[in-house]
PLY file of the C-alpha trace (Angstrom):
ply
format ascii 1.0
element vertex 258
property float x
property float y
property float z
element edge 257
property int vertex1
property int vertex2
end_header
31.68 -32.64 45.66
33.48 -33.40 42.58
32.72 -37.22 41.82
29.54 -38.78 42.80
28.32 -42.39 41.81
25.00 -43.45 42.77
24.22 -47.18 42.74
26.61 -47.86 39.54
26.65 -51.51 38.03
28.91 -52.11 35.36
28.83 -55.50 33.32
31.13 -56.57 30.44
28.60 -58.99 28.45
27.35 -61.24 31.04
30.19 -60.54 33.64
29.07 -58.12 36.61
32.22 -56.13 37.24
30.98 -53.38 39.61
27.25 -53.89 41.24
25.41 -51.20 43.07
28.82 -48.91 43.79
27.89 -45.49 45.39
30.76 -43.01 46.21
31.31 -39.56 46.80
34.77 -37.76 46.34
34.74 -34.11 48.13
36.89 -31.27 47.06
40.37 -31.61 48.82
40.17 -35.31 49.63
43.23 -38.13 49.00
41.55 -41.31 48.49
42.63 -44.72 47.69
40.87 -47.51 46.04
42.07 -51.06 46.99
41.03 -54.37 46.53
41.99 -57.93 44.98
42.99 -58.56 41.47
39.68 -58.59 39.30
37.76 -56.17 41.91
37.03 -53.53 39.48
39.09 -50.96 40.80
40.30 -49.86 37.13
36.82 -50.00 35.91
35.87 -47.82 38.49
38.29 -45.16 37.43
36.99 -45.69 33.76
33.61 -44.85 35.06
34.88 -41.70 36.49
36.63 -40.71 33.27
33.54 -41.43 31.17
35.39 -44.16 29.34
32.78 -46.88 30.56
29.33 -46.50 30.71
27.32 -48.47 33.56
24.39 -50.30 32.69
22.78 -48.85 35.82
23.19 -45.95 38.22
24.31 -42.48 37.78
28.03 -40.74 37.42
28.28 -37.10 38.07
31.90 -35.32 37.70
31.72 -31.75 38.52
28.16 -31.96 38.52
27.55 -33.91 34.88
27.95 -36.86 33.18
31.44 -37.69 32.64
31.11 -38.39 29.00
29.86 -34.87 28.44
32.04 -32.86 30.47
33.24 -30.65 27.36
35.78 -27.98 28.56
35.51 -28.99 32.14
37.41 -32.44 31.13
40.52 -30.31 31.20
40.24 -30.09 34.97
41.00 -33.78 35.18
44.50 -34.97 35.11
44.92 -38.75 34.51
48.05 -41.04 35.19
47.69 -44.44 33.51
49.83 -47.48 34.73
53.44 -47.38 33.41
52.52 -50.73 31.71
50.17 -49.02 29.16
52.63 -46.87 27.96
54.89 -47.50 24.77
58.31 -46.93 26.26
59.94 -47.14 22.86
57.62 -44.40 21.42
60.32 -41.64 20.04
59.70 -38.70 22.43
61.44 -36.61 24.75
60.31 -35.87 28.19
59.56 -32.56 27.43
57.18 -33.42 24.41
55.38 -36.02 26.55
54.93 -33.42 29.57
53.45 -30.94 27.01
50.77 -33.56 25.86
49.14 -32.68 29.24
48.47 -28.95 27.67
46.84 -30.39 24.22
43.28 -30.22 25.76
43.85 -26.47 25.98
45.99 -26.07 23.15
43.83 -27.87 20.70
44.94 -29.66 17.55
46.38 -27.15 15.13
47.74 -24.68 17.30
51.25 -24.23 18.74
51.64 -24.00 22.54
52.18 -20.64 23.77
54.22 -19.07 26.30
51.85 -19.79 29.03
51.69 -23.41 27.78
55.43 -23.70 27.90
55.53 -22.32 31.48
52.59 -24.61 32.80
54.81 -27.54 31.28
57.88 -26.43 33.14
56.50 -25.78 36.20
55.03 -29.44 36.12
58.49 -30.85 35.50
59.79 -28.73 38.30
57.33 -29.82 40.76
57.93 -33.59 39.84
61.59 -33.30 39.94
62.13 -34.17 36.02
63.41 -30.82 34.68
66.86 -32.22 34.19
65.21 -35.08 32.18
63.59 -32.79 29.82
65.53 -33.75 26.79
66.01 -37.31 27.79
64.15 -40.07 25.53
60.91 -41.59 27.82
62.32 -45.22 26.69
65.79 -44.65 28.59
64.18 -43.70 32.00
63.68 -45.82 35.03
60.20 -47.03 36.13
60.13 -44.43 38.85
61.25 -41.62 36.45
58.53 -42.74 33.84
55.87 -42.41 36.27
57.04 -38.96 37.69
56.84 -37.80 33.92
53.49 -39.14 33.24
52.60 -37.16 36.62
54.06 -33.99 35.35
52.25 -34.52 31.97
48.69 -34.86 34.19
49.72 -31.82 36.37
50.79 -29.64 33.26
46.99 -29.30 32.54
46.73 -27.71 36.04
44.07 -30.35 37.24
41.34 -29.91 40.04
41.13 -33.39 40.21
44.12 -36.12 39.84
43.40 -39.72 39.11
46.05 -42.23 39.24
45.84 -46.05 38.21
48.41 -48.15 40.16
51.00 -45.40 40.31
53.85 -47.28 41.69
53.22 -50.44 39.70
56.92 -51.69 38.53
58.66 -49.14 40.63
61.06 -49.89 43.56
60.61 -49.21 47.07
62.16 -46.10 47.58
60.98 -44.71 44.44
57.40 -45.76 45.52
57.63 -43.68 48.96
59.13 -40.85 47.21
56.13 -40.92 44.90
53.52 -41.02 47.60
55.22 -38.28 49.37
55.22 -36.07 46.30
51.37 -36.86 46.09
50.75 -36.08 49.66
52.51 -32.53 49.32
50.13 -31.89 46.06
47.18 -33.01 48.37
48.32 -30.68 50.76
48.40 -27.76 48.26
44.75 -28.51 47.82
44.88 -31.12 44.84
41.72 -33.74 45.02
43.38 -36.94 44.38
42.13 -40.22 43.78
44.19 -43.24 43.04
43.97 -47.21 42.53
46.65 -49.04 44.37
47.60 -52.81 45.41
50.23 -51.16 48.12
47.57 -51.46 50.97
50.04 -50.71 53.45
51.85 -47.89 51.93
49.26 -45.83 50.63
47.48 -46.20 54.03
50.15 -44.19 55.55
49.67 -41.41 53.11
45.91 -40.96 52.27
43.40 -39.71 54.29
40.30 -42.06 53.09
40.31 -45.66 51.83
37.78 -47.33 49.48
37.81 -50.84 49.70
36.16 -52.42 46.86
35.30 -55.97 45.69
32.89 -55.72 42.97
30.90 -54.03 45.61
31.72 -51.09 47.61
33.12 -52.99 51.20
33.81 -50.08 53.30
34.80 -46.28 52.80
36.52 -44.21 55.50
39.83 -43.35 57.07
42.44 -45.76 56.95
42.73 -46.53 60.83
38.82 -47.06 60.84
38.56 -49.45 57.35
41.61 -51.34 57.29
40.46 -53.86 60.02
40.41 -57.56 59.85
36.71 -58.07 58.95
36.74 -55.48 55.99
40.03 -57.13 54.63
38.61 -60.55 55.07
35.44 -59.60 52.99
37.53 -58.33 50.18
40.45 -60.83 50.06
38.46 -63.86 51.19
40.51 -64.91 53.96
41.65 -64.16 57.65
43.92 -60.78 57.40
45.48 -58.34 60.00
46.60 -54.83 59.47
49.43 -53.68 61.68
51.98 -51.01 61.85
55.60 -51.58 62.34
57.96 -48.73 62.14
56.98 -46.24 59.55
55.38 -48.43 57.06
52.15 -50.53 57.65
51.77 -54.17 56.74
49.06 -56.42 56.13
49.16 -60.19 56.73
46.88 -62.73 55.53
46.50 -66.51 56.27
47.00 -68.20 52.93
45.51 -71.51 53.86
41.93 -69.65 54.55
42.19 -67.55 51.27
40.38 -68.12 48.08
41.84 -70.66 45.69
0 1
1 2
2 3
3 4
4 5
5 6
6 7
7 8
8 9
9 10
10 11
11 12
12 13
13 14
14 15
15 16
16 17
17 18
18 19
19 20
20 21
21 22
22 23
23 24
24 25
25 26
26 27
27 28
28 29
29 30
30 31
31 32
32 33
33 34
34 35
35 36
36 37
37 38
38 39
39 40
40 41
41 42
42 43
43 44
44 45
45 46
46 47
47 48
48 49
49 50
50 51
51 52
52 53
53 54
54 55
55 56
56 57
57 58
58 59
59 60
60 61
61 62
62 63
63 64
64 65
65 66
66 67
67 68
68 69
69 70
70 71
71 72
72 73
73 74
74 75
75 76
76 77
77 78
78 79
79 80
80 81
81 82
82 83
83 84
84 85
85 86
86 87
87 88
88 89
89 90
90 91
91 92
92 93
93 94
94 95
95 96
96 97
97 98
98 99
99 100
100 101
101 102
102 103
103 104
104 105
105 106
106 107
107 108
108 109
109 110
110 111
111 112
112 113
113 114
114 115
115 116
116 117
117 118
118 119
119 120
120 121
121 122
122 123
123 124
124 125
125 126
126 127
127 128
128 129
129 130
130 131
131 132
132 133
133 134
134 135
135 136
136 137
137 138
138 139
139 140
140 141
141 142
142 143
143 144
144 145
145 146
146 147
147 148
148 149
149 150
150 151
151 152
152 153
153 154
154 155
155 156
156 157
157 158
158 159
159 160
160 161
161 162
162 163
163 164
164 165
165 166
166 167
167 168
168 169
169 170
170 171
171 172
172 173
173 174
174 175
175 176
176 177
177 178
178 179
179 180
180 181
181 182
182 183
183 184
184 185
185 186
186 187
187 188
188 189
189 190
190 191
191 192
192 193
193 194
194 195
195 196
196 197
197 198
198 199
199 200
200 201
201 202
202 203
203 204
204 205
205 206
206 207
207 208
208 209
209 210
210 211
211 212
212 213
213 214
214 215
215 216
216 217
217 218
218 219
219 220
220 221
221 222
222 223
223 224
224 225
225 226
226 227
227 228
228 229
229 230
230 231
231 232
232 233
233 234
234 235
235 236
236 237
237 238
238 239
239 240
240 241
241 242
242 243
243 244
244 245
245 246
246 247
247 248
248 249
249 250
250 251
251 252
252 253
253 254
254 255
255 256
256 257
């Protein structure tokens, strides 16, 4: 088990964002956290990363409090939303990817041959080698996200965490990105992501965590994504069905929360 949350509650001042959430992430799993806006999905990732401290409950990552992981923090690769990245920052793609090695290099050392090789492999794995000398700000949304993924892979992680990896990315690039994540999972990389793309992620992941402040359901996509669970999450009648390759979710708008 890589991640374990036991009855975790998080509050910002007087507002409870997560309430008694218990979750286990086992080595080799590929999980998607889904839920409506304001459900606490990003907060859940921040708790696992040690950026937010629960007011109640315990968190363990690699068996330790994530705020005190020390050198083991290098075993976590993190991909933020592209909206959180300053696209005008004057860095080449190769420089951004090398940032993924900083936890191993340290603040005053120069990258070694091993560091450069790890960055090269990460760019090759994500298909951005040809962009190595391109400024980050000139890339498309899909290309930037692959560069951020390459940065996360450069640290050679055991756990990959992604926050809305397909936000601002077109449909073809989204499917291509999820196919890459599925291939990384097949290679043994434990992956946890947050997504609004309920139907799309269900076609790729092997587990779904339904979150709406509390953990509503957790299991395989075909077991979890039924109308009852979605109704609890989205506050409306919801139906999940397959049509061709891509699953879809349909909700009755007149029954949803206002």
